[in-house]
N, C-alpha and C positions, 0 to 999 in steps of 0.2 A: 691670860694677861690680866693684871690688876687694873681695874677700871679707875683707880685713884691715881694712875700714872700721870705725870706732868711732863710734857714734851716741849722743848724749845727748838726754834729754827732760826738760823742766822745765815746771812750771806757775807762773805769776807773776800778781801782782795779786790782785783779788778772786776768790774761789772761785766755781765755777759747776757745777751738776749736769751730769754728762756728761763732766767732765774725766777721770774714772777710765776711762771707756770709751775715750776718745782715747788715754790713756797705755797702756792694755792693748794697743790696736791697734798703736801705734807700736812697742812692745817686741816683740810677737810677729811683726809683719811684718818688723822689722829682723832678728830671729833667723832667720826663714825665708829672708831674702835673704843670709844668711851674715855679717852684721855682729855685732860685740859691742855690747851696748846697756847704757847707764848711766843711772841716775836722778840728777839734780841736785836734792837735797832743798831744799825751801823756796825755790824760785825762784832768782832771780839772787843772793840773799843766800847760798844754798848754794854757788854758784859762787865767790863772793868768799871764803867761809870754807873751801872745799875739801871740803864734804860731798857727795861724789860716790861712788856705789857701783854695782857691776855688778849687773845684773838677769838672772835666769833665767826660763824659761817660766812656772814655777809661782809665781814671785814676784808675778805680776799676776793670779793666779787668784782667782775669787770676789770681784771688786771691781766688777762691772758695776752691781750694785744699790745701791752705796754712794754717798751724797752726798759733797760736798767733793772733796778730792784726797788720795790715800794717800801721795803723795810731797811733800805740803806746798806751801804757797805763802806769799809775803810780798811786801810793798812795800819794796824795798831802797834805803835812803838811801845806803849805801856804793857801790852800783853806779852811782849818778848822778855819782860823782866819777871822775876818771881814775885815781887810785891804786887805787880799788876795781876798776875794769875791768882794770887791770894784774894784780891778784891773781887775778881770774876767769880771764883768759887763761892765766896760769901754771898754775893748778890744773887747767884743762881739758887743757892739753898734757901735764901730768904723767901723765894717763890716755890720752894720744894721741887726744883727742877734737877733731875739727874739723868735725863735722857735728851740727847741733842742730835739734830740733823744739821750738818754744816755744809754749805754750798760754797765752794771756792776752789782755788788752784792748789798746786802742790805745796806752796808755802803755807797757805791756810790750813791744809790738812796735816802738814808736819807739826804746826803749832797745836793743832787739835790733839794729835797723838801724844805730844809731850804733856799737855794739860791732863789728858786721861791717865797717863802713867803716874803723874805727880799727885793725882787727886787724893789718895789716902794720906799722903804726907801733908798736903795743903790743909785738909780737914783737921789733922792732928795739931797742926800749928795754930789754926783758928780757934780750936778748943782751948789750947794752952794760953792764948792771949785773951780769952774771954769773949771773942767776937762770935763764937758759935757754941751752942750748948751741946753737951755730950750726947743727948738723946737724938738730936737732929743728925749729928754725925753718924751715929750708929744706924739710923734709919736709911742713910744714903751712902753706904760704904764704897760704892763703885759708880763711876761715870760711864754710861753707855752712849756710844756715838755711832753714827753712820755718816759717811761722806758722799757728797755728790760733786762731780768735777765741773765747775763753772770756769771755762777757759776758751776763748775764741781761737787760741792757737791749736787746739786739738793735740795737746802735747802729753797727755797722760798715757803711759804705757799700760796695756792691758784692756783698755776700753777703746772701741773703734771710733766713737764720737763723743765729744764733750759738749756740754751745754754752751750754746752760743756759736760754735764753729760753723754750722750750716748757715746761720743768719749772716755772719761775717763774710762768708763766701758769697752770699747773695749781694751784699753791699759792694764787694770787690768786682764781681762780674758785671753788675749794673754799671759801675764806673768804667770798666774796660769797654763795654759795649758803647757807652757814650763817647769815650775818648776815641775809639776806633773810627767812628763816623767823621769826626772833625779831622783826624789824622789822615784818613783816606782822601778827604777833600783837598788837602794840601800836599799829599804825598810826604807825610812828615813822620818822624820817629819819636816815640815816647818811651821814657823810662819810668816805670811805676814802682814805687816802694810800698810793700805791704808789711803788716806785722808778722812776727815770728822770730823771736830772738834765738831760740834754740831748736825750733821746729819749722820745717819748710812746708808743712801741709797746705797752708793757705796759698802760698806762692805757687806750689806745684799744681794743685787742683785748679786754681784760677788760670794758670797757663794752659791747662788742658781745656777747660771750659770756655776760656776766652780766645783761644786760638793764637796765643802769642808766639813770637819767634824764638825767644831765648828766656831761660829762667835760671836764677842763681839761688841755691838753698844751702843752709848750714850743713846738713848731713852729707852732702855730696859736692864738695868744692870742685871747681873745674881744674883741669890739669894745667901746668905751666904753658903759657902761650895761648891761653883761652881767649884772650882779646881778639887775636887774629881769627880764631875759629868763629867767634861770635859775629865778627864783621863779615866773614865769608858767608855765614848762614843767612844774614840779612840780605846780602847781595843776591844770593841764590833765590831767595824768596821774591825779591823784586823782579828778578829776571823771569820767574815763573808767573808773573802777573799780579803780585800783591802790591797794592798801592800804599799801604802803610806798614810800619814796623813797630813792634811792641816788645820791650824787654821788661821782665818782672824781676824784682830784687827783694828777697826777704831781708828784713832789717838786720838779721844776724848772719847774713852771707859773708863768707870769707874765702880766701884762696888756700891752697894746699900748705902754705907756710903759716897760716893762721892770721894773716893780715886782713882786716875788714875790707869788704868790697862795697862801696857806697854807691848810691844812685848817681851822685854827682860825678864820681869817677867814671862810671859807665857812660854817662852822657858825654864826658870829655873825650873818651876813646872813640865813641861813635862820631862825634863832631869832627875830630881830627882825621880819622881814617876814611870816613864816608863823605867828608866835605858837605855835610847835610845838617840842617838845623835840627837839633834834638832838644826835647823838652822833658823836664822832670815833674812828675806828679807824686806827691807823698800823701797817701790817703789818710793816714793818721787815725784819729779817734772816730772818724765816720764809720769805720769798720765795726765799732762797738755799738753804734747807735741805731735808731729806728726800730720798727716793730719786728718781733721775732718771726722767723719763717714758720710755715706749718709744721715742719719736722721738729723745730725747737719748741713748739708748743705741745705736740702730742707725745714726743719722746720724753721731754722734761716732766710732763704730767705722769707718765708711767714711772719714771725714775723717782719722783717725789712720793708717789703712791707706794712703791716698793720700799723706799727708805724708811718711811713712817712705820710700815709693818715690820721691817727688820729691826729697828731700834726698840720698838715697843714690845717685841717678842724676845728680845735678847735676854739671855740667862747669865747669871754671875759667872765670871771666869771665861766667858766666850771671847772669841777674837773679833775685833772691830773690822768693819768692811767698808770699802768704797763700792757704791752701787753704780755699775756702769753698763755698757752695751758690748756684747760680743755675739757674733753670728746673728745679728739682728734680734737678739733676745736680751732681756735683763739678766745681768750677771753680777755675782758678788766676788769682789777681789779683796784679798787681805790688804788692809790699809797700809801697813808698814811696808810690805813688799811692793805695792803699786807705787808709792811715793819714792822708795829707794830706786826702783827700776827707772822711773822717770828722770830722776836726778842723775842716774848713771849715763843717760844719753848725752846730757850736757857735758858731763865729765869726759865721755868718749870723744866728743867733738873737740873739746879743748886739748885733749891728748893726741889728736890726729888719728884716732881710731874710727875712721869714717865707715869702714865695713861693719864694725860693731854697731855704730849708730844706725845704719840702714837696716841691719838685721832687727834691731829693737823696734823699729817703726813698723815692721811686719811685711809680709809677702805682697800684699796688695799695693802698698806704698812703693816698694821696689819695682813691681810690675808696671805701675803707672809711670815711673821715671823712664823705663825702657820704651814704653808705648809713646810717651810724649816725644822722646828723642827721634823716633821714627816718623811720627806724624808731622813734626815741625820743620823737617828739612826736605826740600824737593830732591828727587833722585837725580844724580849727576849724569848717569848714562843708563841705558836699558840693560837689564841683565842678559847675559848670553843664553842662547838656546831658544827653543820654541816657547811661546807664551801661551799659557792656558787661558781659555776664555770663560770668564765667570760673569754671570748676569746678576744684577741687584734689582729687586723690585719690592714695592710695598703692596700690601693687600689688607683689607679690613678698614675700619674707621681711622680717621686721622688721629695721630698722637704727636704732641709736641716732642721734638727730639728725633723725629724721623730724618730730618735733614742732617743732624749731627751724626746719626748712624750711617747714612749714605756717604757722607764725607769721609768718615773713618774707613768705610769699606773700600772706597776708591784709593785713598792714600796708602793704606796698609796692604791692599791687594797689589798695587803697583810695586810697592817695595818687595813683595814676594814674587815678583816676576809675572804677574797676571795681567791680562788685558781685561779691564773691567768695563762691562756694558751696562748702561743705565736703561731700565725698561720704563717707559712712560705709561702710566695708567694701569698698573697692576697686571693681572693675568689676561684681560682683554687686549692690553697693549702688547703683551708677549705673543699672543696668538696672531695679532695683526702685524707683527714685526716692527712695531714702533720702538725701536731700540737704537741707541747710539753709544759709541765708545766715549768714555769719560776720562779726561786727562787730569793731572794734578790741579791745574789752575781752574778747571771747570767747577770745582766745588769750593773755591775760595769764598769765604764769607758765610758758608752754610753752617758753621759750628753753632751759631746762636740764633739762627732764623727759625721762626715758627713755620707751620705749614709743612708741605712736602714738595720739594722741587720736582721730583719725579712723578708726583701725583699718586693717588691711591684709589682703588675701587674695592667695593665689598664683594664683588662677584666671585663665586667659587665655580670653577669650570664644571659644567654638567657632563654627564657620561658621554653624550653625543659630541662634546667639544674636545674630548681627550685626544682623538686622532689629530685634529688640527693643532693642538698644543704640542704633541709629539713631533709633528712635521716642522713646526716652528723651531723647536729645539735643534732638530737635525739641520735645518736650513741655516740657522745661525751658528752652527758648529759649537754649541755650548759644551763646556767641560764640567761646569758646576753651577749651582744656583743658590744664591743667598736671598732668603725671603725675610723681610722685616715688616712685621705687622701683627694684627690681632687674631681673634678666634677664627675668622674666615680664612686667614692666611694659613693657619695650622690645619684647618679642615682640607684646604686645597692640597697642601703638601702631603697630608696623610693619604688622600685619595690617589695622588701620583705614586706614592710608594706602594700602596695596595694594588695598583694596576700595572705593576712592572712586568708581570708575566705576559700581559697582552700588548704592552707598548714598550718595546726595548729602549726607546729614546729616553725613558724615565730612569734608565740605569746609569745615573750620574749622582755625584755627591749633592745632597740637598741639606741645607742647614737653615733652621728658623730661629729668628731673634725676636723676643717678645716686645711688642710696642702697642700698648693699649691703655687708655686712661681708665678703663674698667678694672684693670689689674685682675683679670679673670683667666689667665693663661696657665696651663699645666707646666710643672717643672720649674717655676720661677716665683719667688715670693714677692718680687717687685717687677713691674713692667715699665719700659720707657714710656714716659708721658703721664704716669699716674701722679708723680710728685708735682709736676707743673699744674695738673688739674686740681689737685688738692690745694695748692697755693692760691689758684684762682678762686676756688670756692671760699677759702678762709678770708681772702681779701674782700670778697663780696659780702660775706657774713659780718665782717667788721663794720662795713658801711650800713648794712641792714640794722645792726644793733644800735649804731649811732642814731639812725633815723627814729628809733623807738625811745630815745632817751627822754623825750619831752612828754610822753604819755604812758599809760599802762597798756601794754600791748603784747599779744602773742603772735609770733611769726611761725608759719609753717613753710619750710623751705624744701624744695625738691631738687635732688641731685641726680646726675646720670649714674650709670653703672650697670644698666640692664639687670640681670638677675644675680649680680654680685654686689654686696653691700659695702665693699671696701671704702669707697669714697664717702659714703654716708657716715659710717662708724668713725673713720679717722677724722673727718670734719667735725663730728660731734665731740671728739676728744680735744681737738685743737681749738675749737671755738667755744667750748663750754656749753654744749646743748644739754637741755634738761631731759630730752627724750629723743631716741633715734629708732627709726622703724626700718627693718631690714627684710629683704626677700627670704633670707635663710631662716628667719623666725616666723614670718607671716604676721598678720594682724587679726585680732578677734574683737568682737563687740565688748566682751568682758574686760579686756585689757584697756580698750578705749574709755570705758566707763571709769575704771580705776585712775587712768591718767587724767581724765577730765576732773574728777573729784580732787585729786592732788593739786592740779593746777589752780582750780578755783580757790581751794583753801590757802594756797600760797599767795595768791593775789590779795585775798582778804587779810592776810598777815603782813602785807606791805610790799610784796613783790611788784616790780615795775616791768619786768621783761621775762617772757617764757619763750625759749627757742626749741622748736621741734624740727628735726631733720628727717625727711622721708626719702628713701630710695625710690626711683621712678616706678619700680615694679614690686614694691613691698606688698601690694595687694591689688588685685584687679578691680575690686569694688570699692574699697576704702581709698579713694583717690585723694590727691592733695586738696582738691576742692571740697570733697565730702568731709575730710578731716577738719578743714578750716570752718566749715559750716557747723559741725558738731560742737567744736570748741566755742564758736560764737554764740550758739543757741544756749548752751549751758552756762555761759557767763552772765547772761541777763543784764548786760550793760556794764558789768564790773570792769571790763577791759575790752579793747579793740582786738580784732584778729585780722591779720594780713597774710597773704600767701605770696611766695616768690618762686618761680620756676627758673632756675639759673640757666638752663639750656646750653647752647653751644659756646658760651663764653668759657666753659670748662675745657674746651679743646683749643682755645685760642691763645695768643701771646707767644713770646719767645720761651724756649724751654728753660727750666730752672737749672742752676748749676749741677744739682744732683742728677737730673735727667741727661745732661750733656756728658757727665762723667760716666754714668751707667751705660749710655749708648756706646761710648768709646770703648769701655772695658768689654762689654758683651761682644761687640763686633770684632775687637782684637782677637778674642777667643774663637769667634766664628771663622775668621779668615785663616787663623792657624789650623783649625779643624779641616777646612777645605784644602789648605795647602798640604796637610799631612795625608789626606785621602788621595789627592792627586798624585802625590809622590809614591804612595804605596799601591796605587791602582785599585783602591777600594771604592765603593759607591754606596755609602750608608746614608740613610735619611735620619736626621737628628734635629732635636730642638734644644736650645741652650737656655739656661736660666740661672738666676742668682738664688742659691740655697744657703741660708746663713750668710757667710761672707765669701763663699766659694762659687765659682762659675762651674756648673755641672751640665753634662750632656746626657740626653735621654733619647732612646730609639723611637722614631716616629711610629714604627709598626705596633708599638705597645701603648700609644697615646690614649686609646679609648679606655685603658685600664685606670688612668689617672683622672679622667674627666667625667662629669655628669653631663652627657650630651644634651639632654632635654633642658637643663638649666644653663648650659654653656658656661660652666665654671668648674674648677678643680673639686675633686671629692673632699680633699682636705685643704682648709684655708687657715693658715697660722694665726691670722689677725683676729679671728673670732674669739680666741682666748683672751683678748683684751677687754671684753665686755664688762667684767666686774669693775674695772677701773672707772668706767662711766658712772656706774651706780654709786661708787664711793665718793667721787669728786663733784658730781653734778646734781644729785637728787637728795636733798636734805631729808632725813627722817626715815630713809629706807634701811633695811638691815644691811650690816656690813657684808660686802662681797667676799668671795673666796680670794685667797692670796694669789697673785700672779706667779706662775712657775718661774723659777730663776735657775741660772746655771752657776755652779760654784767653780771658781777657777782652780 
């Protein structure tokens, strides 16, 4: 790459939380790679007006936690005209910029592609009018662009998540949780309108995560007579013990004839047919506001990092790309095709091709529509025939989202004709027979509650307890076992499967679902609870960094994770830590000396804050306290050093929207697996997990092949490949890291 490259970054269209993380990553990665980097203020309007400024490393410091975009955004009418684009080209070339990262929605990216294709003609015209010299035009014959999708609607086809969507979902679910408490107090019905003109992602996922009764989305309009169906559904929910009713309406919802369905219309239907006071809440732009979630910080950082590398390494004649997310990995999508496919969804909805619109949204979207329909309506009558008895228990440490998972197990199990038994207190509770049947209404309100209503214990049944465990299974006449928990849960299940020859009672279907804030379980890239813990950590780090704003200070922060560094590394990406210490890498005195020298030099150069994050088991001897003392001693009064051990706050609080959705999805597959085994008469032991974007089952008998038992973590951990990004965006002056691997669509 030519080190004389000049890179511009702009944000365009509607703002989205996480844009600042992307901008920061583009700027710092560009500087690492030897480019000069410029901000184009207020989107394409800034290019038209010539508001372009050079950016240094510290110009994008302390912006990860800020909503909106610090370089401004706008919807530019001038840029839609050729004279406006002529001025934009002239202003960019006055700075020598012919490489751009554009963060925006499909409209912004469409305009970007038009500008790119017109570029040679624009330069020719500028030369002809004397506004540009021929030598400059010849030196910049092509415009290189990379797009990042900033859209809270999550409406870009080809990428699983867009910048801002997770944060918007946080805002919506927080509002639903708040509304639910007052609605339950008065036994009241609320109709909540959320954003989504052509995409129902926010409404659908908020309905799943918030436990609403009914949802209306553009891609799947209700059938004629839907009003009566909705009213019946709310009546059934109340009869099953629910004290409040909640209906979610995407702003682009419509009926099968194409007529808009408004929140006010829904309110009127409910008020007339239920004879009950119904209220409307339109969340509006609150969905765009506030600090970005942890996901929108770390993933946007990775996207910006990859986009800068992509555009700076682009060769003449190459195809421009949108940098997105697929299978939980960075992926490159052809820009023209991605925008075209996205606009085709809106066209399909307008034309009444709802099947095509649903297909374009992807299999996981369609799957969640079906799962929500099952979860939100109480069964009218018991299924005929014998009911299989399936026990649900937690084991291992507490993970936020366990209640969500148990709720899903009960409701989906009942729908499958099962009798679902809740085990209190993990395996000790099962051995003691502390078990009770759970009905639909028993798990009402569990969708968003932290903790674990069934309780959890870390105990793994010892060899001498296996007989008692087998007797308990026989006494309770169990047909299947669903275990939701962490590493000890998996160890217990593996022991049961391994001892089947000696204990015939263990010859039943056993399915494990990963729930651990440590994210250290085999067969799953993400575990229930890890996202909530990460958000708790990032929220705490925001406050810690604010406390250091009035002084020169180094903070050493300790996170949980046992011998898995996931929380530490991802928190480092999301919070902008200068150094992260992981158990997978260990710590050495030589590295500490280098880190200390770099930190002291940076404080002497004007730094005011240095953040180091240490996993709790990164080293047995170089503890958090030792690390803080070394940094303090070597500073010789240049800065203060403070340490913070975050402790169990990482396990607390209500589960994040992501963890609620993940819990529901994983348990849906687990119940389907159990039902399939019971129907066919098989008795396999399996653990389920999210691999890429798919839920995959693995045999428990081979679990030891996937895990490092001494370290209690998988042998392969995908997130370790993200370490180069921390080097590029957090530590000025270090060599440029290797590029992140990307998937090409």
